[in-house]
C-alpha positions in Angstrom: -8.8 -52.2 8.7 -7.2 -55.7 7.7 -5.3 -57.6 9.9 -1.8 -56.2 8.2 -3.0 -52.5 7.9 -3.6 -52.9 12.1 -0.6 -55.1 12.7 1.6 -53.2 10.7 0.5 -49.2 10.0 -2.1 -48.9 13.1 -0.3 -50.4 16.1 3.5 -48.7 15.1 1.9 -45.0 15.7 2.4 -43.8 19.6 -0.8 -41.8 19.3 -3.1 -44.6 18.4 -1.9 -46.6 21.4 -5.2 -45.3 23.1 -7.7 -46.3 20.5 -10.1 -49.4 21.6 -9.6 -51.7 18.7 -12.3 -54.9 18.4 -12.2 -57.7 15.5 -15.2 -57.8 13.1 -16.9 -60.6 11.9 -20.4 -61.4 10.6 -22.0 -61.4 13.4 -20.6 -58.6 15.3 -23.2 -56.6 16.3 -22.0 -53.1 15.3 -22.5 -50.2 17.9 -22.0 -46.7 16.8 -18.7 -46.1 16.4 -16.9 -44.0 19.6 -13.3 -43.1 20.2 -11.7 -40.8 22.3 -10.0 -37.9 20.7 -6.5 -37.1 21.6 -5.3 -33.1 22.3 -3.4 -31.5 20.0 -1.7 -29.4 22.5 -1.6 -31.9 25.6 0.1 -35.5 25.4 -1.5 -38.4 26.6 -5.0 -36.4 27.1 -8.3 -36.7 25.4 -10.8 -34.2 24.5 -13.5 -34.0 27.1 -15.5 -30.7 27.5 -16.7 -28.2 25.0 -16.9 -23.8 25.4 -20.2 -22.5 24.5 -18.6 -18.9 24.4 -15.4 -19.7 21.9 -16.9 -22.7 20.3 -13.8 -25.0 21.3 -13.4 -28.7 22.6 -10.8 -28.8 25.3 -9.1 -31.4 27.3 -8.5 -30.8 31.1 -5.7 -28.9 31.0 -6.9 -26.8 28.2 -10.0 -26.0 30.5 -8.2 -25.7 33.6 -6.0 -23.4 31.6 -7.5 -21.6 29.4 -11.8 -21.6 29.9 -12.3 -22.1 33.9 -13.4 -18.2 33.9 -16.0 -19.3 31.8 -19.3 -20.7 33.0 -20.8 -22.1 29.6 -18.8 -25.2 29.6 -20.1 -28.6 29.3 -18.5 -32.3 29.0 -18.9 -34.0 25.7 -21.1 -36.9 27.4 -23.4 -34.2 28.7 -23.9 -33.0 25.3 -24.4 -35.8 23.6 -26.9 -37.2 26.5 -29.1 -34.1 26.4 -28.8 -33.2 22.7 -28.5 -29.7 23.3 -26.1 -29.4 20.6 -28.1 -30.1 17.6 -26.0 -32.9 16.0 -26.8 -33.1 12.1 -24.1 -35.3 10.7 -25.9 -35.5 7.3 -26.6 -31.4 6.7 -22.7 -31.3 8.1 -21.5 -33.9 5.4 -23.6 -31.6 3.0 -22.4 -28.7 4.0 -18.4 -30.1 3.9 -19.6 -31.1 0.2 -20.4 -27.2 -0.5 -17.2 -26.2 0.7 -15.1 -28.6 -1.4 -17.3 -27.6 -4.4 -16.4 -24.1 -3.8 -13.0 -25.0 -3.2 -13.0 -26.9 -6.5 -14.4 -24.1 -8.4 -11.5 -21.8 -6.9 -8.8 -24.2 -7.8 -10.2 -24.6 -11.5 -10.1 -20.9 -11.4 -6.4 -20.7 -10.3 -5.4 -23.4 -12.9 -7.3 -22.0 -15.7 -5.6 -17.9 -14.8 -2.1 -19.6 -14.4 -2.3 -21.4 -18.0 -3.5 -17.9 -19.5 -0.2 -16.0 -17.4 2.1 -17.0 -19.8 0.1 -15.9 -22.4 -0.6 -12.7 -21.2 3.2 -12.3 -20.9 4.0 -13.2 -24.3 0.7 -10.8 -25.4 2.5 -7.8 -23.4 5.9 -8.5 -24.6 5.0 -8.7 -28.5 2.9 -5.5 -27.9 5.9 -3.8 -26.0 7.9 -5.0 -29.3 5.3 -3.8 -32.0 5.1 -0.4 -30.7 8.7 -0.1 -30.4 9.0 -1.2 -33.9 6.1 1.1 -34.9 7.7 3.8 -33.5 11.5 2.9 -34.7 10.1 3.5 -38.2 8.0 6.3 -38.3 11.7 7.8 -36.3 13.4 6.6 -39.3 10.4 7.9 -41.7 10.7 11.4 -40.2 14.5 11.0 -40.1 14.9 10.5 -44.0 12.1 13.0 -44.4 14.0 16.0 -42.3 17.6 14.4 -43.9 16.6 15.3 -47.4 15.2 18.3 -46.5 18.3 19.4 -44.6 20.4 18.4 -47.7 18.5 20.1 -50.4 18.1 23.4 -48.2 21.5 23.4 -47.9 22.5 22.4 -51.3 20.3 25.5 -52.9 22.0 27.8 -50.5 25.0 27.1 -51.3 24.4 27.5 -54.9 22.9 30.6 -54.1 26.1 31.8 -51.8 28.3 30.5 -54.4 26.8 32.6 -57.5 27.0 35.9 -54.7 30.9 35.2 -54.3 31.3 35.0 -58.0 29.4 38.3 -58.5 31.4 39.7 -55.5 34.7 38.8 -57.3 33.6 40.5 -60.4 32.5 43.6 -58.7 35.8 43.6 -56.5 38.0 43.3 -60.1 36.0 46.4 -61.3 36.8 48.4 -58.6 40.5 47.3 -58.9 40.5 48.4 -62.8 38.7 51.4 -61.7 41.3 52.4 -59.1 44.2 51.6 -61.5 42.4 54.0 -64.5 42.2 57.0 -61.9 45.4 56.8 -60.5 46.9 57.0 -64.2 44.5 60.1 -65.0 45.7 61.6 -61.7 49.0 61.5 -62.8 48.8 62.7 -66.5 45.5 63.8 -67.3 44.0 67.1 -67.8 41.8 69.1 -64.8 38.8 68.4 -67.5 39.9 64.4 -67.7 40.4 65.0 -63.9 36.6 65.4 -63.8 35.0 63.5 -66.3 37.3 60.3 -65.2 35.9 60.5 -62.0 32.3 61.1 -62.7 32.0 58.2 -65.1 33.9 56.3 -62.6 31.4 56.6 -60.1 28.6 56.1 -62.7 30.0 52.6 -63.6 30.8 51.7 -59.9 27.1 52.9 -59.1 25.7 50.5 -62.0 27.7 48.1 -61.3 26.6 48.0 -57.9 23.4 47.9 -58.9 23.3 44.6 -60.9 25.4 43.4 -58.0 22.8 43.5 -55.6 20.3 42.5 -57.9 22.3 39.4 -58.4 23.3 38.9 -54.5 20.7 37.4 -52.2 22.0 38.7 -48.7 19.8 36.8 -46.8 20.7 33.3 -48.0 24.5 34.6 -48.1 24.2 35.6 -44.3 21.9 32.4 -43.4 22.7 30.6 -40.2 20.8 27.4 -40.0 19.4 25.9 -36.5 17.8 22.4 -36.0 14.6 23.2 -33.7 14.0 19.4 -32.3 10.1 18.3 -31.5 9.6 18.9 -27.6 8.5 15.6 -27.4 11.9 14.1 -29.3 14.1 15.4 -26.8 12.3 14.8 -23.8 12.7 10.8 -25.0 16.1 10.8 -23.8 14.9 12.0 -19.9 12.6 9.0 -19.7 13.7 6.7 -17.1 11.4 4.0 -18.4 9.1 3.1 -21.4 6.0 1.9 -19.3 5.0 0.9 -15.6 3.8 -3.0 -15.2 0.8 -2.4 -12.5 -1.5 -5.1 -11.0 -4.5 -5.3 -11.4 -6.2 -7.4 -8.9 -9.5 -9.3 -9.4 -12.3 -10.9 -7.2 -11.1 -12.9 -4.4 -11.2 -16.6 -5.1 -11.4 -17.0 -1.5 -14.4 -15.4 -1.3 -16.8 -18.3 -2.1 -14.8 -20.4 0.0 -14.5 -18.3 2.8 -18.6 -17.8 3.3 -19.0 -22.1 2.8 -17.3 -22.4 5.6 -19.2 -19.9 7.8 -22.3 -22.1 6.9 -20.0 -25.2 8.0 -19.2 -23.6 11.4 -15.6 -23.5 10.9 -15.6 -19.5 11.4 -17.8 -18.1 14.4 -19.8 -15.2 13.0 -19.0 -14.0 16.7 -16.2 -13.7 19.2 -16.3 -13.9 23.3 -13.0 -12.2 25.4 -12.7 -11.6 28.8 -9.9 -9.7 30.5 -9.2 -8.7 34.2 -8.2 -5.2 35.0 -6.7 -3.7 38.1 -8.1 -1.1 40.6 -4.9 0.4 40.7 -4.6 1.9 37.4 -6.6 4.8 35.7 -7.0 3.8 32.2 -6.2 0.0 31.0 -6.5 -1.2 27.6 -6.5 -5.3 26.9 -5.2 -7.3 24.3 -6.6 -7.4 20.7 -9.1 -9.9 19.9 -9.9 -10.8 16.5 -13.5 -11.0 14.9 -12.9 -13.8 12.3 -15.9 -12.9 10.8 -14.9 -9.5 9.7 -11.1 -10.3 10.1 -11.2 -7.2 12.6 -9.4 -6.7 15.8 -11.0 -5.1 18.9 -9.4 -4.2 22.3 -11.6 -3.0 25.9 -10.5 0.4 27.0 -11.4 0.9 30.7 -11.4 4.1 32.8 -11.4 4.6 36.8 -12.3 8.5 36.8 -15.0 10.4 38.4 -16.1 8.3 40.6 -17.0 5.6 38.0 -16.0 2.8 35.9 -16.1 3.8 32.0 -15.9 1.1 29.5 -15.1 1.5 25.7 -14.8 -0.9 23.0 -12.6 0.0 19.9 -11.8 -1.2 16.7 -7.9 -0.8 16.5 -7.3 -2.8 13.1 -9.3 -4.1 10.1 -7.2 -4.3 7.1 -8.8 -7.1 5.5 -12.2 -5.8 6.2 -14.3 -3.2 4.6 -15.6 0.0 6.3 -17.7 0.6 8.2 -18.5 -2.2 10.4 -21.8 -2.8 11.8 -21.2 -4.8 15.0 -23.5 -5.8 18.1 -21.9 -5.6 21.6 -22.8 -7.1 24.8 -20.7 -5.7 27.3 -20.5 -7.6 31.1 -19.0 -6.7 34.4 -18.7 -10.1 36.0 -19.8 -11.1 39.3 -17.0 -13.2 40.9 -19.7 -14.5 43.3 -22.7 -15.4 41.5 -22.7 -14.9 37.6 -26.6 -14.0 37.7 -25.0 -10.5 39.6 -23.5 -9.9 36.2 -24.4 -6.4 35.2 -24.8 -7.0 31.1 -25.4 -4.0 28.6 -25.6 -4.1 24.8 -25.5 -2.1 22.2 -25.2 -2.1 18.0 -22.8 0.7 16.5 -21.8 1.2 13.0 -17.9 1.7 13.9 -16.7 3.8 10.7 -12.5 4.4 11.2 -9.9 2.9 13.3 -9.6 3.6 16.8 -13.2 4.6 17.1 -14.6 3.9 20.8 -18.1 3.6 21.7 -19.2 2.2 24.8 -20.6 3.9 28.4 -18.9 6.3 30.6 -20.7 5.6 33.6 -21.1 1.6 33.5 -20.7 1.6 37.5 -19.6 3.8 40.6 -16.4 2.9 42.0 -18.0 2.9 45.3 -20.2 -0.3 44.0 -17.1 -1.5 42.1 -14.8 -1.8 44.6 -17.4 -2.9 47.7 -16.1 -6.8 48.7 -20.0 -7.7 49.4 -21.3 -6.6 46.0 -18.7 -9.3 44.4 -17.3 -7.5 41.3 -13.6 -7.3 42.3 -11.3 -10.1 44.0 -7.9 -9.3 45.5 -8.0 -5.7 43.9 -9.2 -7.3 39.8 -12.5 -6.8 38.2 -12.9 -8.6 34.7 -14.9 -7.4 32.0 -16.6 -9.8 29.3 -17.3 -9.0 25.6 -19.6 -10.8 23.0 -18.9 -9.1 19.6 -21.0 -10.3 16.5 
């Protein structure tokens, strides 16, 4: 940096006060750059050690509070001096570049989807408007056809009924006329005349009624029309919505990024955790620990029963991963006197459902576990270490 950047920017940040700064001239012998990295958690502390189990750089306080129980810890100076860790910055830079390219691809895909998002909305709304318009148009056409049919049917029936009423009115007038003639004959006619009048009147009534039956359409006169709607048309009134808007998930755009970051070493393909258990409780379960590779959570379950210590591992949640989970497990009963005497057992198992347990019913007998000479307990506590990959 230039002098102005150093004086007005770099020096004003309190976190930079611990940095070593020297001037650069054309004759300066440039040595490999090295500076103390401040701990992001503890103020005024620098990162000093590295835990190989957790793949984590720690300061002295972090190590004292979090990593002291793990033996696979070395100082950064020792690692650099003995080159036990592969320090290939070129390959690391290439992997970062690969991760950046994957991120760029995912970003371009996201921007492209966002660009088409409004078009998808407009197309969806237009499709909805089109089908509603076509439905309305078809209903209007059917409405006009049905209305014309109803009007024609009622008009024809009305004319037929009107004609029948006229015929019935004429028949009624004939009956009135016949009644008056019969009354007159009854009062003034002879017996013979009465007989003749009665018979001729009967014949006339029968003949007139016969013509009335031919002219009068009884079915149309007594007709009562009922409009029977189509069931689908009536069901429309009971609809609560026209359609459902469902989301169709596409491939995870972060899948490729996750793969590249795993190759970069950001996400370990294994996890190591340990927990202390008491000799006073029969059944104990530790808090869950995350396996980043599959985004699954795991717990240790210990049982002190039937004069044996049983140790089981079970997956308590993996909402973000797909079943089944094929994992390898290393269970260790930590010897708190000499780690070389740790009891270690390994197994591979295909976990197929949440809550499934796998482990050992007789990991060690209680007498050996509780023996102070064996070194597996301290102040009534024992430790279980687990490695999952």
